[in-house]
Every structure is written in C-alpha cells, then in structure tokens.
Chimera marker file (.cmm) of the C-alpha trace (Angstrom):
<marker_set name="trace">
<marker id="1" x="113.437" y="105.560" z="77.213" r="1" g="1" b="0" radius="0.5"/>
<marker id="2" x="112.561" y="107.609" z="80.257" r="1" g="1" b="0" radius="0.5"/>
<marker id="3" x="109.058" y="107.337" z="81.770" r="1" g="1" b="0" radius="0.5"/>
<marker id="4" x="107.601" y="110.145" z="83.832" r="1" g="1" b="0" radius="0.5"/>
<marker id="5" x="105.453" y="108.392" z="86.417" r="1" g="1" b="0" radius="0.5"/>
<marker id="6" x="104.213" y="111.668" z="87.883" r="1" g="1" b="0" radius="0.5"/>
<marker id="7" x="102.346" y="112.457" z="84.640" r="1" g="1" b="0" radius="0.5"/>
<marker id="8" x="100.526" y="109.102" z="84.472" r="1" g="1" b="0" radius="0.5"/>
<marker id="9" x="96.991" y="108.464" z="85.646" r="1" g="1" b="0" radius="0.5"/>
<marker id="10" x="96.312" y="105.894" z="88.327" r="1" g="1" b="0" radius="0.5"/>
<marker id="11" x="94.949" y="103.491" z="85.691" r="1" g="1" b="0" radius="0.5"/>
<marker id="12" x="98.141" y="103.819" z="83.614" r="1" g="1" b="0" radius="0.5"/>
<marker id="13" x="100.309" y="103.274" z="86.693" r="1" g="1" b="0" radius="0.5"/>
<marker id="14" x="98.362" y="100.128" z="87.619" r="1" g="1" b="0" radius="0.5"/>
<marker id="15" x="98.748" y="98.737" z="84.092" r="1" g="1" b="0" radius="0.5"/>
<marker id="16" x="102.489" y="99.326" z="84.263" r="1" g="1" b="0" radius="0.5"/>
<marker id="17" x="102.688" y="97.767" z="87.729" r="1" g="1" b="0" radius="0.5"/>
<marker id="18" x="100.890" y="94.634" z="86.512" r="1" g="1" b="0" radius="0.5"/>
<marker id="19" x="103.228" y="94.388" z="83.526" r="1" g="1" b="0" radius="0.5"/>
<marker id="20" x="106.270" y="94.832" z="85.770" r="1" g="1" b="0" radius="0.5"/>
<marker id="21" x="105.027" y="92.191" z="88.228" r="1" g="1" b="0" radius="0.5"/>
<marker id="22" x="104.565" y="89.733" z="85.357" r="1" g="1" b="0" radius="0.5"/>
<marker id="23" x="108.028" y="90.536" z="83.984" r="1" g="1" b="0" radius="0.5"/>
<marker id="24" x="109.600" y="89.997" z="87.412" r="1" g="1" b="0" radius="0.5"/>
<marker id="25" x="107.938" y="86.586" z="87.783" r="1" g="1" b="0" radius="0.5"/>
<marker id="26" x="109.056" y="85.559" z="84.297" r="1" g="1" b="0" radius="0.5"/>
<marker id="27" x="112.628" y="86.796" z="84.842" r="1" g="1" b="0" radius="0.5"/>
<marker id="28" x="112.904" y="85.092" z="88.241" r="1" g="1" b="0" radius="0.5"/>
<marker id="29" x="111.681" y="81.813" z="86.753" r="1" g="1" b="0" radius="0.5"/>
<marker id="30" x="114.127" y="82.032" z="83.829" r="1" g="1" b="0" radius="0.5"/>
<marker id="31" x="117.039" y="82.925" z="86.129" r="1" g="1" b="0" radius="0.5"/>
<marker id="32" x="116.158" y="80.037" z="88.466" r="1" g="1" b="0" radius="0.5"/>
<marker id="33" x="116.209" y="77.602" z="85.535" r="1" g="1" b="0" radius="0.5"/>
<marker id="34" x="119.585" y="78.936" z="84.356" r="1" g="1" b="0" radius="0.5"/>
<marker id="35" x="121.004" y="78.520" z="87.881" r="1" g="1" b="0" radius="0.5"/>
<marker id="36" x="119.512" y="75.022" z="88.205" r="1" g="1" b="0" radius="0.5"/>
<marker id="37" x="121.104" y="73.938" z="84.921" r="1" g="1" b="0" radius="0.5"/>
<marker id="38" x="124.472" y="75.462" z="85.867" r="1" g="1" b="0" radius="0.5"/>
<marker id="39" x="124.476" y="73.677" z="89.235" r="1" g="1" b="0" radius="0.5"/>
<marker id="40" x="123.422" y="70.383" z="87.635" r="1" g="1" b="0" radius="0.5"/>
<marker id="41" x="126.121" y="70.699" z="84.960" r="1" g="1" b="0" radius="0.5"/>
<marker id="42" x="128.839" y="71.471" z="87.504" r="1" g="1" b="0" radius="0.5"/>
<marker id="43" x="127.714" y="68.626" z="89.786" r="1" g="1" b="0" radius="0.5"/>
<marker id="44" x="127.771" y="66.245" z="86.827" r="1" g="1" b="0" radius="0.5"/>
<marker id="45" x="131.310" y="67.412" z="85.916" r="1" g="1" b="0" radius="0.5"/>
<marker id="46" x="132.392" y="66.494" z="89.437" r="1" g="1" b="0" radius="0.5"/>
<marker id="47" x="130.658" y="63.124" z="89.307" r="1" g="1" b="0" radius="0.5"/>
<marker id="48" x="127.620" y="63.933" z="91.441" r="1" g="1" b="0" radius="0.5"/>
<marker id="49" x="123.918" y="64.418" z="90.929" r="1" g="1" b="0" radius="0.5"/>
<marker id="50" x="122.035" y="67.395" z="92.334" r="1" g="1" b="0" radius="0.5"/>
<marker id="51" x="119.938" y="65.005" z="94.452" r="1" g="1" b="0" radius="0.5"/>
<marker id="52" x="123.111" y="63.437" z="95.847" r="1" g="1" b="0" radius="0.5"/>
<marker id="53" x="124.436" y="66.840" z="96.892" r="1" g="1" b="0" radius="0.5"/>
<marker id="54" x="121.277" y="68.542" z="98.118" r="1" g="1" b="0" radius="0.5"/>
<marker id="55" x="118.876" y="65.707" z="98.799" r="1" g="1" b="0" radius="0.5"/>
<marker id="56" x="115.797" y="64.822" z="96.868" r="1" g="1" b="0" radius="0.5"/>
<marker id="57" x="113.109" y="67.488" z="97.043" r="1" g="1" b="0" radius="0.5"/>
<marker id="58" x="114.931" y="69.625" z="99.590" r="1" g="1" b="0" radius="0.5"/>
<marker id="59" x="115.193" y="73.350" z="99.081" r="1" g="1" b="0" radius="0.5"/>
<marker id="60" x="112.466" y="73.455" z="96.451" r="1" g="1" b="0" radius="0.5"/>
<marker id="61" x="110.476" y="76.010" z="98.392" r="1" g="1" b="0" radius="0.5"/>
<marker id="62" x="107.512" y="73.664" z="98.593" r="1" g="1" b="0" radius="0.5"/>
<marker id="63" x="105.504" y="73.859" z="101.785" r="1" g="1" b="0" radius="0.5"/>
<marker id="64" x="105.591" y="70.897" z="104.100" r="1" g="1" b="0" radius="0.5"/>
<marker id="65" x="102.450" y="69.173" z="105.260" r="1" g="1" b="0" radius="0.5"/>
<marker id="66" x="100.564" y="70.297" z="108.302" r="1" g="1" b="0" radius="0.5"/>
<marker id="67" x="101.686" y="68.976" z="111.680" r="1" g="1" b="0" radius="0.5"/>
<marker id="68" x="99.161" y="67.333" z="113.981" r="1" g="1" b="0" radius="0.5"/>
<marker id="69" x="98.267" y="69.402" z="117.040" r="1" g="1" b="0" radius="0.5"/>
<marker id="70" x="100.024" y="68.424" z="120.246" r="1" g="1" b="0" radius="0.5"/>
<marker id="71" x="98.389" y="70.796" z="122.750" r="1" g="1" b="0" radius="0.5"/>
<marker id="72" x="94.794" y="71.941" z="123.234" r="1" g="1" b="0" radius="0.5"/>
<marker id="73" x="93.264" y="74.703" z="125.331" r="1" g="1" b="0" radius="0.5"/>
<marker id="74" x="91.146" y="73.018" z="128.052" r="1" g="1" b="0" radius="0.5"/>
<marker id="75" x="88.770" y="76.009" z="128.033" r="1" g="1" b="0" radius="0.5"/>
<marker id="76" x="88.367" y="75.906" z="124.229" r="1" g="1" b="0" radius="0.5"/>
<marker id="77" x="89.487" y="72.588" z="122.679" r="1" g="1" b="0" radius="0.5"/>
<marker id="78" x="89.184" y="74.131" z="119.208" r="1" g="1" b="0" radius="0.5"/>
<marker id="79" x="92.331" y="76.145" z="119.990" r="1" g="1" b="0" radius="0.5"/>
<marker id="80" x="95.275" y="73.851" z="119.385" r="1" g="1" b="0" radius="0.5"/>
<marker id="81" x="99.013" y="74.147" z="118.869" r="1" g="1" b="0" radius="0.5"/>
<marker id="82" x="101.512" y="71.762" z="117.256" r="1" g="1" b="0" radius="0.5"/>
<marker id="83" x="104.271" y="72.696" z="119.694" r="1" g="1" b="0" radius="0.5"/>
<marker id="84" x="106.284" y="74.250" z="116.877" r="1" g="1" b="0" radius="0.5"/>
<marker id="85" x="106.948" y="77.888" z="116.254" r="1" g="1" b="0" radius="0.5"/>
<marker id="86" x="105.962" y="80.751" z="118.484" r="1" g="1" b="0" radius="0.5"/>
<marker id="87" x="104.057" y="79.851" z="121.640" r="1" g="1" b="0" radius="0.5"/>
<marker id="88" x="100.409" y="80.938" z="121.314" r="1" g="1" b="0" radius="0.5"/>
<marker id="89" x="99.121" y="83.532" z="123.751" r="1" g="1" b="0" radius="0.5"/>
<marker id="90" x="96.620" y="81.103" z="125.292" r="1" g="1" b="0" radius="0.5"/>
<marker id="91" x="99.478" y="78.720" z="126.216" r="1" g="1" b="0" radius="0.5"/>
<marker id="92" x="101.514" y="81.542" z="127.750" r="1" g="1" b="0" radius="0.5"/>
<marker id="93" x="98.495" y="82.791" z="129.709" r="1" g="1" b="0" radius="0.5"/>
<marker id="94" x="97.751" y="79.326" z="131.121" r="1" g="1" b="0" radius="0.5"/>
<marker id="95" x="101.406" y="78.839" z="132.092" r="1" g="1" b="0" radius="0.5"/>
<marker id="96" x="101.337" y="82.242" z="133.822" r="1" g="1" b="0" radius="0.5"/>
<marker id="97" x="98.334" y="80.963" z="135.791" r="1" g="1" b="0" radius="0.5"/>
<marker id="98" x="100.434" y="77.985" z="136.925" r="1" g="1" b="0" radius="0.5"/>
<marker id="99" x="99.174" y="75.357" z="134.478" r="1" g="1" b="0" radius="0.5"/>
<marker id="100" x="101.931" y="72.970" z="133.389" r="1" g="1" b="0" radius="0.5"/>
<marker id="101" x="102.367" y="72.602" z="129.644" r="1" g="1" b="0" radius="0.5"/>
<marker id="102" x="102.131" y="68.799" z="129.996" r="1" g="1" b="0" radius="0.5"/>
<marker id="103" x="98.567" y="69.269" z="131.252" r="1" g="1" b="0" radius="0.5"/>
<marker id="104" x="97.692" y="70.715" z="127.822" r="1" g="1" b="0" radius="0.5"/>
<marker id="105" x="98.868" y="67.655" z="125.888" r="1" g="1" b="0" radius="0.5"/>
<marker id="106" x="96.247" y="66.067" z="123.672" r="1" g="1" b="0" radius="0.5"/>
<marker id="107" x="95.644" y="62.489" z="124.797" r="1" g="1" b="0" radius="0.5"/>
<marker id="108" x="96.046" y="60.040" z="121.920" r="1" g="1" b="0" radius="0.5"/>
<marker id="109" x="94.855" y="56.449" z="121.984" r="1" g="1" b="0" radius="0.5"/>
<link id1="1" id2="2" r="1" g="1" b="0" radius="0.2"/>
<link id1="2" id2="3" r="1" g="1" b="0" radius="0.2"/>
<link id1="3" id2="4" r="1" g="1" b="0" radius="0.2"/>
<link id1="4" id2="5" r="1" g="1" b="0" radius="0.2"/>
<link id1="5" id2="6" r="1" g="1" b="0" radius="0.2"/>
<link id1="6" id2="7" r="1" g="1" b="0" radius="0.2"/>
<link id1="7" id2="8" r="1" g="1" b="0" radius="0.2"/>
<link id1="8" id2="9" r="1" g="1" b="0" radius="0.2"/>
<link id1="9" id2="10" r="1" g="1" b="0" radius="0.2"/>
<link id1="10" id2="11" r="1" g="1" b="0" radius="0.2"/>
<link id1="11" id2="12" r="1" g="1" b="0" radius="0.2"/>
<link id1="12" id2="13" r="1" g="1" b="0" radius="0.2"/>
<link id1="13" id2="14" r="1" g="1" b="0" radius="0.2"/>
<link id1="14" id2="15" r="1" g="1" b="0" radius="0.2"/>
<link id1="15" id2="16" r="1" g="1" b="0" radius="0.2"/>
<link id1="16" id2="17" r="1" g="1" b="0" radius="0.2"/>
<link id1="17" id2="18" r="1" g="1" b="0" radius="0.2"/>
<link id1="18" id2="19" r="1" g="1" b="0" radius="0.2"/>
<link id1="19" id2="20" r="1" g="1" b="0" radius="0.2"/>
<link id1="20" id2="21" r="1" g="1" b="0" radius="0.2"/>
<link id1="21" id2="22" r="1" g="1" b="0" radius="0.2"/>
<link id1="22" id2="23" r="1" g="1" b="0" radius="0.2"/>
<link id1="23" id2="24" r="1" g="1" b="0" radius="0.2"/>
<link id1="24" id2="25" r="1" g="1" b="0" radius="0.2"/>
<link id1="25" id2="26" r="1" g="1" b="0" radius="0.2"/>
<link id1="26" id2="27" r="1" g="1" b="0" radius="0.2"/>
<link id1="27" id2="28" r="1" g="1" b="0" radius="0.2"/>
<link id1="28" id2="29" r="1" g="1" b="0" radius="0.2"/>
<link id1="29" id2="30" r="1" g="1" b="0" radius="0.2"/>
<link id1="30" id2="31" r="1" g="1" b="0" radius="0.2"/>
<link id1="31" id2="32" r="1" g="1" b="0" radius="0.2"/>
<link id1="32" id2="33" r="1" g="1" b="0" radius="0.2"/>
<link id1="33" id2="34" r="1" g="1" b="0" radius="0.2"/>
<link id1="34" id2="35" r="1" g="1" b="0" radius="0.2"/>
<link id1="35" id2="36" r="1" g="1" b="0" radius="0.2"/>
<link id1="36" id2="37" r="1" g="1" b="0" radius="0.2"/>
<link id1="37" id2="38" r="1" g="1" b="0" radius="0.2"/>
<link id1="38" id2="39" r="1" g="1" b="0" radius="0.2"/>
<link id1="39" id2="40" r="1" g="1" b="0" radius="0.2"/>
<link id1="40" id2="41" r="1" g="1" b="0" radius="0.2"/>
<link id1="41" id2="42" r="1" g="1" b="0" radius="0.2"/>
<link id1="42" id2="43" r="1" g="1" b="0" radius="0.2"/>
<link id1="43" id2="44" r="1" g="1" b="0" radius="0.2"/>
<link id1="44" id2="45" r="1" g="1" b="0" radius="0.2"/>
<link id1="45" id2="46" r="1" g="1" b="0" radius="0.2"/>
<link id1="46" id2="47" r="1" g="1" b="0" radius="0.2"/>
<link id1="47" id2="48" r="1" g="1" b="0" radius="0.2"/>
<link id1="48" id2="49" r="1" g="1" b="0" radius="0.2"/>
<link id1="49" id2="50" r="1" g="1" b="0" radius="0.2"/>
<link id1="50" id2="51" r="1" g="1" b="0" radius="0.2"/>
<link id1="51" id2="52" r="1" g="1" b="0" radius="0.2"/>
<link id1="52" id2="53" r="1" g="1" b="0" radius="0.2"/>
<link id1="53" id2="54" r="1" g="1" b="0" radius="0.2"/>
<link id1="54" id2="55" r="1" g="1" b="0" radius="0.2"/>
<link id1="55" id2="56" r="1" g="1" b="0" radius="0.2"/>
<link id1="56" id2="57" r="1" g="1" b="0" radius="0.2"/>
<link id1="57" id2="58" r="1" g="1" b="0" radius="0.2"/>
<link id1="58" id2="59" r="1" g="1" b="0" radius="0.2"/>
<link id1="59" id2="60" r="1" g="1" b="0" radius="0.2"/>
<link id1="60" id2="61" r="1" g="1" b="0" radius="0.2"/>
<link id1="61" id2="62" r="1" g="1" b="0" radius="0.2"/>
<link id1="62" id2="63" r="1" g="1" b="0" radius="0.2"/>
<link id1="63" id2="64" r="1" g="1" b="0" radius="0.2"/>
<link id1="64" id2="65" r="1" g="1" b="0" radius="0.2"/>
<link id1="65" id2="66" r="1" g="1" b="0" radius="0.2"/>
<link id1="66" id2="67" r="1" g="1" b="0" radius="0.2"/>
<link id1="67" id2="68" r="1" g="1" b="0" radius="0.2"/>
<link id1="68" id2="69" r="1" g="1" b="0" radius="0.2"/>
<link id1="69" id2="70" r="1" g="1" b="0" radius="0.2"/>
<link id1="70" id2="71" r="1" g="1" b="0" radius="0.2"/>
<link id1="71" id2="72" r="1" g="1" b="0" radius="0.2"/>
<link id1="72" id2="73" r="1" g="1" b="0" radius="0.2"/>
<link id1="73" id2="74" r="1" g="1" b="0" radius="0.2"/>
<link id1="74" id2="75" r="1" g="1" b="0" radius="0.2"/>
<link id1="75" id2="76" r="1" g="1" b="0" radius="0.2"/>
<link id1="76" id2="77" r="1" g="1" b="0" radius="0.2"/>
<link id1="77" id2="78" r="1" g="1" b="0" radius="0.2"/>
<link id1="78" id2="79" r="1" g="1" b="0" radius="0.2"/>
<link id1="79" id2="80" r="1" g="1" b="0" radius="0.2"/>
<link id1="80" id2="81" r="1" g="1" b="0" radius="0.2"/>
<link id1="81" id2="82" r="1" g="1" b="0" radius="0.2"/>
<link id1="82" id2="83" r="1" g="1" b="0" radius="0.2"/>
<link id1="83" id2="84" r="1" g="1" b="0" radius="0.2"/>
<link id1="84" id2="85" r="1" g="1" b="0" radius="0.2"/>
<link id1="85" id2="86" r="1" g="1" b="0" radius="0.2"/>
<link id1="86" id2="87" r="1" g="1" b="0" radius="0.2"/>
<link id1="87" id2="88" r="1" g="1" b="0" radius="0.2"/>
<link id1="88" id2="89" r="1" g="1" b="0" radius="0.2"/>
<link id1="89" id2="90" r="1" g="1" b="0" radius="0.2"/>
<link id1="90" id2="91" r="1" g="1" b="0" radius="0.2"/>
<link id1="91" id2="92" r="1" g="1" b="0" radius="0.2"/>
<link id1="92" id2="93" r="1" g="1" b="0" radius="0.2"/>
<link id1="93" id2="94" r="1" g="1" b="0" radius="0.2"/>
<link id1="94" id2="95" r="1" g="1" b="0" radius="0.2"/>
<link id1="95" id2="96" r="1" g="1" b="0" radius="0.2"/>
<link id1="96" id2="97" r="1" g="1" b="0" radius="0.2"/>
<link id1="97" id2="98" r="1" g="1" b="0" radius="0.2"/>
<link id1="98" id2="99" r="1" g="1" b="0" radius="0.2"/>
<link id1="99" id2="100" r="1" g="1" b="0" radius="0.2"/>
<link id1="100" id2="101" r="1" g="1" b="0" radius="0.2"/>
<link id1="101" id2="102" r="1" g="1" b="0" radius="0.2"/>
<link id1="102" id2="103" r="1" g="1" b="0" radius="0.2"/>
<link id1="103" id2="104" r="1" g="1" b="0" radius="0.2"/>
<link id1="104" id2="105" r="1" g="1" b="0" radius="0.2"/>
<link id1="105" id2="106" r="1" g="1" b="0" radius="0.2"/>
<link id1="106" id2="107" r="1" g="1" b="0" radius="0.2"/>
<link id1="107" id2="108" r="1" g="1" b="0" radius="0.2"/>
<link id1="108" id2="109" r="1" g="1" b="0" radius="0.2"/>
</marker_set>
C-alpha cells in the first residue's frame, strides 16, 4: 500500500504521525523485551545471571537522583552548581575575574 502524503490534509498527516509515534513506542518496547529475554537466556546457559554480568539496576536508562550543589555564586546564592558537567557561565566569569573556584564552595556544617 502506497500513501501519498502530499495529497493529505494537515489533520490527516497529524493523525498518521500520532499513530506512527505510538507504533514506534510499542515496537521499541517489544524489541527491548525480546533482547532482554535473549540476553537472560544466554547468560543462564553460561551459568550467569544478568545482574551478575551487568550489575543490578545499571543500564536501565533510569535517571539518577539529583546531586547536592557544591558551589554557589556569592553575588546570587540561588545560582548553584554541583561541580559536574559543563561549567556554568557565572563560574567561568568569576574565574576570569580572578576568583578562585575554592572560594565558591558551599560551606557545610
């Protein structure tokens, strides 16, 4: 079956897009389950568990918890940074002004 997208109205295209998005999510989920079962079966054949090989909960795509802020802007204490990832502009600007990064550390009791 060949579909001519150029002849469809915007409403028809949006309906098709929604249906395609739903089909992609369903297919990805089904394929992931098939792969998970295949890996678990093969691991079991070799005398291992999936957790033993990959660690418990690792690689599940779940987000990790938030990290406590380590640095704060002395001019605006609401602006904080955990020290991970890309250096925020306010940190770079203060360092360019000669402020040492250690001076930005949040004091903990």
